[in-house]
DOZANU-914622 format. One record per residue (C-alpha): x, y, z. Coordinates in steps of 0.001 Angstrom, whole numbers, plus 500000, padded with zeros to 6 digits. Layout:
BEGIN
<node c1="X" c2="Y" c3="Z"/>
...
This chain:
BEGIN
<node c1="379135" c2="570672" c3="332182"/>
<node c1="382826" c2="569942" c3="331569"/>
<node c1="385074" c2="569950" c3="328555"/>
<node c1="388168" c2="571401" c3="326961"/>
<node c1="388415" c2="575098" c3="326234"/>
<node c1="390331" c2="576141" c3="323095"/>
<node c1="392084" c2="579468" c3="323612"/>
<node c1="392933" c2="581088" c3="320230"/>
<node c1="395093" c2="584171" c3="319903"/>
<node c1="394579" c2="585584" c3="316351"/>
<node c1="397675" c2="587084" c3="314709"/>
<node c1="397913" c2="590316" c3="312722"/>
<node c1="397236" c2="588469" c3="309395"/>
<node c1="394063" c2="586815" c3="310676"/>
<node c1="391943" c2="586279" c3="307465"/>
<node c1="388196" c2="586619" c3="306972"/>
<node c1="387912" c2="582960" c3="305939"/>
<node c1="389363" c2="581916" c3="309265"/>
<node c1="386962" c2="584216" c3="311092"/>
<node c1="383988" c2="582620" c3="309329"/>
<node c1="385131" c2="579181" c3="310463"/>
<node c1="385513" c2="580444" c3="314033"/>
<node c1="382193" c2="582298" c3="314251"/>
<node c1="379859" c2="579328" c3="314947"/>
<node c1="381943" c2="578285" c3="317925"/>
<node c1="382212" c2="581638" c3="319638"/>
<node c1="380389" c2="582483" c3="322867"/>
<node c1="379871" c2="585772" c3="324597"/>
<node c1="382031" c2="586316" c3="327700"/>
<node c1="380426" c2="588588" c3="330285"/>
<node c1="382623" c2="590117" c3="332999"/>
<node c1="381327" c2="591068" c3="336422"/>
<node c1="383459" c2="592615" c3="339158"/>
<node c1="383155" c2="590752" c3="342467"/>
<node c1="384440" c2="592265" c3="345705"/>
<node c1="382451" c2="590388" c3="348383"/>
<node c1="379924" c2="587620" c3="348961"/>
<node c1="376921" c2="589848" c3="348180"/>
<node c1="378218" c2="590970" c3="344793"/>
<node c1="379155" c2="587352" c3="343962"/>
<node c1="375624" c2="586113" c3="344784"/>
<node c1="374082" c2="588867" c3="342666"/>
<node c1="376319" c2="587990" c3="339714"/>
<node c1="375573" c2="584248" c3="339943"/>
<node c1="371791" c2="584797" c3="340016"/>
<node c1="371719" c2="587408" c3="337271"/>
<node c1="370894" c2="584713" c3="334669"/>
<node c1="371372" c2="581024" c3="333935"/>
<node c1="375042" c2="580997" c3="333049"/>
<node c1="376268" c2="577948" c3="331085"/>
<node c1="379767" c2="578349" c3="332512"/>
<node c1="381574" c2="580564" c3="334947"/>
<node c1="385271" c2="581416" c3="334613"/>
<node c1="386949" c2="582683" c3="337769"/>
<node c1="390409" c2="584133" c3="337527"/>
<node c1="392831" c2="583833" c3="340410"/>
<node c1="392876" c2="587152" c3="342327"/>
<node c1="395238" c2="589391" c3="340416"/>
<node c1="398290" c2="590303" c3="342477"/>
<node c1="400253" c2="591585" c3="339513"/>
<node c1="399980" c2="595270" c3="340489"/>
<node c1="401693" c2="594339" c3="343739"/>
<node c1="404518" c2="592334" c3="342163"/>
<node c1="406943" c2="595116" c3="343092"/>
<node c1="405867" c2="594928" c3="346730"/>
<node c1="406229" c2="591138" c3="346652"/>
<node c1="409865" c2="591514" c3="345636"/>
<node c1="410783" c2="593777" c3="348545"/>
<node c1="412588" c2="592336" c3="351629"/>
<node c1="409697" c2="592837" c3="354005"/>
<node c1="405924" c2="592567" c3="354224"/>
<node c1="403767" c2="595253" c3="352650"/>
<node c1="400267" c2="595175" c3="354073"/>
<node c1="396874" c2="596768" c3="354345"/>
<node c1="395573" c2="596804" c3="357910"/>
<node c1="392044" c2="597260" c3="359184"/>
<node c1="390808" c2="597573" c3="362752"/>
<node c1="387049" c2="597009" c3="362628"/>
<node c1="384463" c2="598624" c3="364882"/>
<node c1="384536" c2="595600" c3="367198"/>
<node c1="388287" c2="596038" c3="367703"/>
<node c1="389225" c2="592992" c3="365630"/>
<node c1="392477" c2="593110" c3="363673"/>
<node c1="392390" c2="592292" c3="359930"/>
<node c1="394960" c2="592098" c3="357141"/>
<node c1="392993" c2="592485" c3="353871"/>
<node c1="396224" c2="592322" c3="351892"/>
<node c1="399780" c2="591226" c3="352610"/>
<node c1="402637" c2="590850" c3="350150"/>
<node c1="404494" c2="587605" c3="349540"/>
<node c1="407265" c2="588828" c3="351816"/>
<node c1="405186" c2="587629" c3="354760"/>
<node c1="406501" c2="584088" c3="354265"/>
<node c1="410115" c2="585056" c3="354913"/>
<node c1="409007" c2="587200" c3="357842"/>
<node c1="406418" c2="584980" c3="359517"/>
<node c1="406648" c2="581585" c3="357814"/>
<node c1="403071" c2="581984" c3="356488"/>
<node c1="401763" c2="582431" c3="352966"/>
<node c1="399853" c2="585558" c3="352028"/>
<node c1="396588" c2="583617" c3="351806"/>
<node c1="397059" c2="582035" c3="355232"/>
<node c1="397798" c2="585360" c3="356863"/>
<node c1="394940" c2="587188" c3="355146"/>
<node c1="392485" c2="584495" c3="356235"/>
<node c1="393880" c2="584230" c3="359767"/>
<node c1="395042" c2="587736" c3="360595"/>
<node c1="394838" c2="587115" c3="364346"/>
<node c1="397900" c2="584870" c3="364037"/>
<node c1="400054" c2="587991" c3="363855"/>
<node c1="398524" c2="589205" c3="367134"/>
<node c1="399222" c2="585835" c3="368755"/>
<node c1="402850" c2="586044" c3="367658"/>
<node c1="403463" c2="589300" c3="369567"/>
<node c1="405934" c2="588993" c3="372408"/>
<node c1="404100" c2="589308" c3="375766"/>
<node c1="406337" c2="592225" c3="376803"/>
<node c1="405667" c2="594120" c3="373560"/>
<node c1="401997" c2="593314" c3="372875"/>
<node c1="400708" c2="596225" c3="374975"/>
<node c1="402861" c2="598773" c3="373150"/>
<node c1="401616" c2="597354" c3="369828"/>
<node c1="397973" c2="597903" c3="370755"/>
<node c1="398604" c2="601288" c3="372359"/>
<node c1="400446" c2="602599" c3="369302"/>
<node c1="397683" c2="601275" c3="367036"/>
<node c1="394931" c2="602953" c3="369068"/>
<node c1="396936" c2="606175" c3="369274"/>
<node c1="397211" c2="606266" c3="365489"/>
<node c1="393527" c2="605438" c3="365053"/>
<node c1="392310" c2="608056" c3="367533"/>
<node c1="394504" c2="610875" c3="366227"/>
<node c1="394737" c2="609916" c3="362522"/>
<node c1="398537" c2="609881" c3="362733"/>
<node c1="401150" c2="607471" c3="361321"/>
<node c1="401487" c2="604197" c3="363173"/>
<node c1="405074" c2="603455" c3="364204"/>
<node c1="405912" c2="600413" c3="366298"/>
<node c1="408995" c2="598372" c3="367061"/>
<node c1="408944" c2="595143" c3="368990"/>
<node c1="409397" c2="591395" c3="369081"/>
<node c1="407398" c2="588529" c3="367664"/>
<node c1="407719" c2="584889" c3="368653"/>
<node c1="407540" c2="582430" c3="365770"/>
<node c1="406758" c2="578876" c3="366869"/>
<node c1="408967" c2="576135" c3="365514"/>
<node c1="411855" c2="578230" c3="364299"/>
<node c1="409814" c2="580570" c3="362134"/>
<node c1="408121" c2="577872" c3="360000"/>
<node c1="404821" c2="577586" c3="361811"/>
<node c1="401438" c2="577056" c3="360255"/>
<node c1="398068" c2="578141" c3="361606"/>
<node c1="396719" c2="575431" c3="363898"/>
<node c1="393429" c2="575258" c3="361967"/>
<node c1="395186" c2="574642" c3="358651"/>
<node c1="397665" c2="571962" c3="359706"/>
<node c1="396633" c2="570130" c3="362873"/>
<node c1="399268" c2="567728" c3="364183"/>
<node c1="398244" c2="564100" c3="364759"/>
<node c1="398451" c2="562728" c3="368290"/>
<node c1="401860" c2="561407" c3="369240"/>
<node c1="403487" c2="559645" c3="372119"/>
<node c1="405023" c2="561605" c3="374998"/>
<node c1="408530" c2="560573" c3="373863"/>
<node c1="407839" c2="561814" c3="370338"/>
<node c1="406408" c2="565084" c3="371642"/>
<node c1="409513" c2="565643" c3="373792"/>
<node c1="411791" c2="565028" c3="370788"/>
<node c1="409663" c2="567407" c3="368720"/>
<node c1="410004" c2="570126" c3="371376"/>
<node c1="413779" c2="569758" c3="371265"/>
<node c1="413856" c2="570167" c3="367478"/>
<node c1="411179" c2="572824" c3="367021"/>
<node c1="412533" c2="575767" c3="368977"/>
<node c1="410689" c2="579072" c3="369044"/>
<node c1="412387" c2="581954" c3="367225"/>
<node c1="412249" c2="585583" c3="368338"/>
<node c1="412430" c2="588314" c3="365721"/>
<node c1="412552" c2="592062" c3="366087"/>
<node c1="410265" c2="593794" c3="363592"/>
<node c1="409565" c2="597390" c3="362685"/>
<node c1="406079" c2="598457" c3="361599"/>
<node c1="405581" c2="601738" c3="359752"/>
<node c1="402028" c2="602363" c3="358561"/>
<node c1="400291" c2="605429" c3="357182"/>
<node c1="396822" c2="606204" c3="358448"/>
<node c1="394603" c2="605871" c3="355368"/>
<node c1="391001" c2="606506" c3="356307"/>
<node c1="388156" c2="605664" c3="358680"/>
<node c1="384782" c2="604378" c3="357455"/>
<node c1="381920" c2="602146" c3="358491"/>
<node c1="384171" c2="599086" c3="358330"/>
<node c1="386751" c2="600532" c3="360699"/>
<node c1="390152" c2="602215" c3="360548"/>
<node c1="392472" c2="601493" c3="357636"/>
<node c1="396254" c2="601711" c3="357294"/>
<node c1="398753" c2="600964" c3="354570"/>
<node c1="402217" c2="600061" c3="355736"/>
<node c1="405289" c2="597906" c3="355781"/>
<node c1="406792" c2="595449" c3="358269"/>
<node c1="410498" c2="594650" c3="358109"/>
<node c1="412787" c2="592317" c3="360010"/>
<node c1="415280" c2="594360" c3="362058"/>
<node c1="416612" c2="591500" c3="364166"/>
<node c1="420226" c2="591863" c3="363058"/>
<node c1="420216" c2="595630" c3="363550"/>
<node c1="418520" c2="595290" c3="366945"/>
<node c1="420936" c2="592625" c3="368108"/>
<node c1="423844" c2="594832" c3="367034"/>
<node c1="422244" c2="597760" c3="368890"/>
<node c1="421783" c2="595637" c3="372017"/>
<node c1="425386" c2="594426" c3="371805"/>
<node c1="426640" c2="598004" c3="371434"/>
<node c1="424532" c2="599076" c3="374419"/>
<node c1="425834" c2="596184" c3="376507"/>
<node c1="429392" c2="596894" c3="375387"/>
<node c1="429004" c2="600572" c3="376282"/>
<node c1="427602" c2="599627" c3="379673"/>
<node c1="430527" c2="597297" c3="380314"/>
<node c1="432926" c2="600071" c3="379312"/>
<node c1="431213" c2="602439" c3="381756"/>
<node c1="431414" c2="599838" c3="384508"/>
<node c1="435085" c2="599247" c3="383698"/>
<node c1="435743" c2="602986" c3="383675"/>
<node c1="433994" c2="603373" c3="387035"/>
<node c1="435991" c2="600467" c3="388423"/>
<node c1="439242" c2="602010" c3="387185"/>
<node c1="438333" c2="605365" c3="388741"/>
<node c1="437543" c2="603618" c3="392022"/>
<node c1="440879" c2="601813" c3="391962"/>
<node c1="442669" c2="605064" c3="391125"/>
<node c1="441081" c2="606835" c3="394083"/>
<node c1="441957" c2="603964" c3="396416"/>
<node c1="445538" c2="603998" c3="395145"/>
<node c1="445770" c2="607767" c3="395502"/>
<node c1="444526" c2="607486" c3="399082"/>
<node c1="447047" c2="604741" c3="399836"/>
<node c1="449960" c2="606700" c3="398342"/>
<node c1="448886" c2="609894" c3="400111"/>
<node c1="448827" c2="608100" c3="403451"/>
<node c1="452231" c2="606539" c3="402827"/>
<node c1="453729" c2="609905" c3="401886"/>
<node c1="452188" c2="611552" c3="404931"/>
<node c1="453000" c2="608802" c3="407390"/>
<node c1="456399" c2="607613" c3="406146"/>
<node c1="458072" c2="610362" c3="404138"/>
<node c1="456626" c2="613046" c3="406397"/>
<node c1="457971" c2="611288" c3="409475"/>
<node c1="461388" c2="610832" c3="407852"/>
<node c1="461584" c2="614496" c3="406875"/>
<node c1="460608" c2="615544" c3="410389"/>
<node c1="463231" c2="613239" c3="411881"/>
<node c1="465892" c2="614661" c3="409557"/>
<node c1="464917" c2="618195" c3="410537"/>
<node c1="465251" c2="617314" c3="414257"/>
<node c1="468615" c2="615629" c3="413703"/>
<node c1="469863" c2="618613" c3="411763"/>
<node c1="468810" c2="620911" c3="414600"/>
<node c1="470616" c2="618659" c3="417088"/>
<node c1="473733" c2="618739" c3="414892"/>
<node c1="473636" c2="622519" c3="414602"/>
<node c1="473572" c2="622950" c3="418376"/>
<node c1="476668" c2="620773" c3="418821"/>
<node c1="478804" c2="622253" c3="416080"/>
<node c1="480932" c2="625274" c3="416666"/>
<node c1="479233" c2="628499" c3="415756"/>
<node c1="482610" c2="629911" c3="414758"/>
<node c1="482693" c2="627787" c3="411628"/>
<node c1="480445" c2="629944" c3="409439"/>
<node c1="480647" c2="627681" c3="406380"/>
<node c1="479277" c2="624729" c3="408353"/>
<node c1="476498" c2="626837" c3="409815"/>
<node c1="475528" c2="628085" c3="406351"/>
<node c1="475454" c2="624517" c3="405052"/>
<node c1="473192" c2="623504" c3="407908"/>
<node c1="470858" c2="626393" c3="407103"/>
<node c1="470775" c2="625350" c3="403416"/>
<node c1="469995" c2="621770" c3="404400"/>
<node c1="467236" c2="622957" c3="406728"/>
<node c1="465762" c2="625045" c3="403920"/>
<node c1="465850" c2="622035" c3="401588"/>
<node c1="464056" c2="619919" c3="404180"/>
<node c1="461365" c2="622597" c3="404530"/>
<node c1="460938" c2="622630" c3="400751"/>
<node c1="460742" c2="618831" c3="400670"/>
<node c1="458132" c2="618907" c3="403423"/>
<node c1="456018" c2="621436" c3="401538"/>
<node c1="456349" c2="619401" c3="398334"/>
<node c1="455249" c2="616268" c3="400179"/>
<node c1="452265" c2="618101" c3="401649"/>
<node c1="451315" c2="619442" c3="398217"/>
<node c1="451608" c2="615968" c3="396737"/>
<node c1="449431" c2="614522" c3="399488"/>
<node c1="446886" c2="617289" c3="398903"/>
<node c1="446785" c2="616677" c3="395160"/>
<node c1="446399" c2="612934" c3="395666"/>
<node c1="443735" c2="613180" c3="398359"/>
<node c1="442903" c2="616478" c3="400069"/>
<node c1="442593" c2="615935" c3="403782"/>
<node c1="439960" c2="618678" c3="404019"/>
<node c1="437603" c2="616546" c3="401926"/>
<node c1="437635" c2="613684" c3="404407"/>
<node c1="437728" c2="615902" c3="407502"/>
<node c1="435337" c2="618766" c3="406658"/>
<node c1="433270" c2="617676" c3="403632"/>
<node c1="432855" c2="618732" c3="400022"/>
<node c1="431880" c2="622384" c3="400615"/>
<node c1="434893" c2="623170" c3="402826"/>
<node c1="437212" c2="621303" c3="400443"/>
<node c1="435982" c2="623385" c3="397495"/>
<node c1="436310" c2="626630" c3="399474"/>
<node c1="439895" c2="625782" c3="400495"/>
<node c1="440780" c2="624754" c3="396946"/>
<node c1="439272" c2="627984" c3="395588"/>
<node c1="441410" c2="630041" c3="397973"/>
<node c1="444523" c2="628114" c3="396864"/>
<node c1="443572" c2="628753" c3="393238"/>
<node c1="443379" c2="632510" c3="393902"/>
<node c1="446771" c2="632476" c3="395646"/>
<node c1="448414" c2="630641" c3="392749"/>
<node c1="446823" c2="632574" c3="389875"/>
<node c1="445699" c2="635907" c3="391312"/>
<node c1="442223" c2="635306" c3="389799"/>
<node c1="439393" c2="636071" c3="392264"/>
<node c1="437210" c2="633012" c3="392877"/>
<node c1="433904" c2="633581" c3="394685"/>
<node c1="432215" c2="630552" c3="396285"/>
<node c1="428534" c2="630612" c3="397272"/>
<node c1="426547" c2="627767" c3="398807"/>
<node c1="423116" c2="626758" c3="400037"/>
<node c1="422412" c2="626771" c3="403738"/>
<node c1="422570" c2="623582" c3="405733"/>
<node c1="424743" c2="620512" c3="405465"/>
<node c1="425469" c2="618507" c3="402332"/>
<node c1="425050" c2="614842" c3="403173"/>
<node c1="426294" c2="612991" c3="400096"/>
<node c1="428184" c2="609749" c3="399601"/>
<node c1="431964" c2="609464" c3="399503"/>
<node c1="431876" c2="608584" c3="395792"/>
<node c1="429830" c2="611690" c3="395037"/>
<node c1="432101" c2="613889" c3="397167"/>
<node c1="435304" c2="612803" c3="395485"/>
<node c1="433673" c2="612957" c3="392029"/>
<node c1="432469" c2="616534" c3="392572"/>
<node c1="435874" c2="617512" c3="393901"/>
<node c1="437677" c2="615984" c3="390903"/>
<node c1="435261" c2="617764" c3="388547"/>
<node c1="435998" c2="621020" c3="390366"/>
<node c1="439746" c2="620415" c3="390132"/>
<node c1="439529" c2="619670" c3="386389"/>
<node c1="437414" c2="622757" c3="385710"/>
<node c1="439760" c2="625049" c3="387679"/>
<node c1="442775" c2="623525" c3="385948"/>
<node c1="441192" c2="624268" c3="382544"/>
<node c1="440462" c2="627850" c3="383619"/>
<node c1="444044" c2="628322" c3="384784"/>
<node c1="445539" c2="626887" c3="381562"/>
<node c1="443201" c2="628066" c3="378808"/>
<node c1="440518" c2="630542" c3="379880"/>
<node c1="442480" c2="633735" c3="380589"/>
<node c1="439605" c2="634638" c3="382912"/>
<node c1="439416" c2="637679" c3="385179"/>
<node c1="436812" c2="636287" c3="387580"/>
<node c1="435511" c2="632845" c3="388540"/>
<node c1="432287" c2="632085" c3="390365"/>
<node c1="431471" c2="628754" c3="392007"/>
<node c1="428073" c2="627695" c3="393359"/>
<node c1="427322" c2="624530" c3="395279"/>
<node c1="423601" c2="624187" c3="395876"/>
<node c1="420929" c2="621794" c3="397069"/>
<node c1="417614" c2="621411" c3="395224"/>
<node c1="414420" c2="619447" c3="395793"/>
<node c1="412401" c2="618774" c3="398918"/>
<node c1="411299" c2="615194" c3="398502"/>
<node c1="413812" c2="612480" c3="399425"/>
<node c1="413611" c2="611044" c3="395898"/>
<node c1="414105" c2="614414" c3="394165"/>
<node c1="416985" c2="615914" c3="396141"/>
<node c1="419992" c2="616950" c3="394102"/>
<node c1="423321" c2="618645" c3="394655"/>
<node c1="424485" c2="621079" c3="391984"/>
<node c1="427983" c2="622374" c3="391277"/>
<node c1="428105" c2="625349" c3="388896"/>
<node c1="431428" c2="626837" c3="387773"/>
<node c1="431403" c2="630001" c3="385651"/>
<node c1="434197" c2="632158" c3="384262"/>
<node c1="434446" c2="635235" c3="382041"/>
<node c1="437344" c2="633918" c3="379961"/>
<node c1="437870" c2="633381" c3="376257"/>
<node c1="435438" c2="630449" c3="375971"/>
<node c1="435561" c2="627946" c3="373113"/>
<node c1="433527" c2="626763" c3="370124"/>
<node c1="432124" c2="623322" c3="369306"/>
<node c1="435151" c2="622369" c3="367212"/>
<node c1="437502" c2="622949" c3="370135"/>
<node c1="435225" c2="620953" c3="372412"/>
<node c1="435309" c2="617938" c3="370067"/>
<node c1="439056" c2="617844" c3="369507"/>
<node c1="440301" c2="614221" c3="369337"/>
<node c1="442429" c2="614422" c3="372488"/>
<node c1="440201" c2="616752" c3="374506"/>
<node c1="439643" c2="614406" c3="377444"/>
<node c1="439052" c2="616898" c3="380254"/>
<node c1="435420" c2="617725" c3="379529"/>
<node c1="434705" c2="614173" c3="378366"/>
<node c1="436114" c2="612868" c3="381628"/>
<node c1="433802" c2="615190" c3="383573"/>
<node c1="430774" c2="613979" c3="381636"/>
<node c1="431683" c2="610315" c3="381989"/>
<node c1="432305" c2="610486" c3="385737"/>
<node c1="429024" c2="612311" c3="386397"/>
<node c1="427009" c2="609985" c3="384156"/>
<node c1="428368" c2="606983" c3="386049"/>
<node c1="426645" c2="608336" c3="389170"/>
<node c1="423366" c2="609016" c3="387378"/>
<node c1="423904" c2="612769" c3="387094"/>
<node c1="423838" c2="615298" c3="384287"/>
<node c1="426359" c2="617776" c3="382904"/>
<node c1="425538" c2="620940" c3="381004"/>
<node c1="428493" c2="622710" c3="379380"/>
<node c1="427814" c2="626072" c3="377755"/>
<node c1="430546" c2="628209" c3="376211"/>
<node c1="430616" c2="631215" c3="373896"/>
<node c1="433887" c2="632439" c3="372380"/>
<node c1="435083" c2="635616" c3="374139"/>
<node c1="432195" c2="635423" c3="376643"/>
<node c1="433224" c2="632653" c3="378999"/>
<node c1="432226" c2="629152" c3="379997"/>
<node c1="429711" c2="627643" c3="382392"/>
<node c1="429786" c2="624048" c3="383634"/>
<node c1="426718" c2="622887" c3="385565"/>
<node c1="426821" c2="619465" c3="387244"/>
<node c1="423779" c2="617898" c3="388888"/>
<node c1="423818" c2="614726" c3="390997"/>
<node c1="421009" c2="612938" c3="392821"/>
<node c1="421748" c2="612845" c3="396545"/>
<node c1="422413" c2="609275" c3="397611"/>
<node c1="423807" c2="608824" c3="401089"/>
């Protein structure tokens, strides 16, 4: 049976005469809800229908979801572990290059698009949500064949082509990788499986920006480490030149002055006094040179190791400031690399300099310890505590407060950790921990 259907929409002034003319042509329209094949079969065999009108599945209630920049979806994991998408919004085309109908009918396509390195985390997060009835959160990559405009192989098979044509096609149709974020709420679990309702959005731009920032930060750290290494090499070079050249010159001048004093008349008191003044100046210059060499590169660090260098520096700190500084250490030797030794020493110097300038402390305690027994878990710890005025978070985050930031950056470059705790009027504690790498 076929024909033309006249659809009349009566207005508000629809008259009774018109209704009488319409009455002989009217038919009864019976509506039956259909949700699956069984309910459809039951409706079709209910009686001998003269005609059946089937509306297109109504997606109007989801028109708002279709307008969003992402893919809203209903997800079902059946009892056999098969992945289904009973509903997806129209946003799936921009995301996956597939229409809603294609994706609903071929839900496994989404699984096939998962990046090999991220597929396992997708399934693990899904099973974790299903087993614990918790929200499903996943972030990963999908690979879209042919630049994101692929079609399911069953729907659009490609005709055979020559090898040259296939090679040209491969050059044009390049796979596209997208980063996506899935956030789904656990809905319920029934005989058909586990159900979620969620949303999938394209986060490629944000992820690329995040990766670029991470790479940029890593390059900055590498540059900072390189600069620190160059600085230490230059300090060592300058210290050696001061010790070897200026030190030798000062010693030679002191010997010449002594020779001159012995040959000048002792009766000329003014000359003798001048010689004494010059000798005193040479002694002062020698001490200044030694102090400069020590500040550039302490010889005790290279000769006796990190523990002895810290003990000597602590004693010098007490002499200069009058503040008692107690040093305690673990038994045994500390076999750490040169980079770690100089880094710990510079951290110690910076911390003691801050105490001298800002803390107004009465006592300082320093601990240098070893922890861990296994070769892969051994650490060296440097803990510096004082009972000074301390500081609050605002003071710590001052724009030009580079001392503590420098400590953190140098330790992080070597894979260590820094814990800085300070309470106003109760002191400060800096705890540094480095893995031992010889």
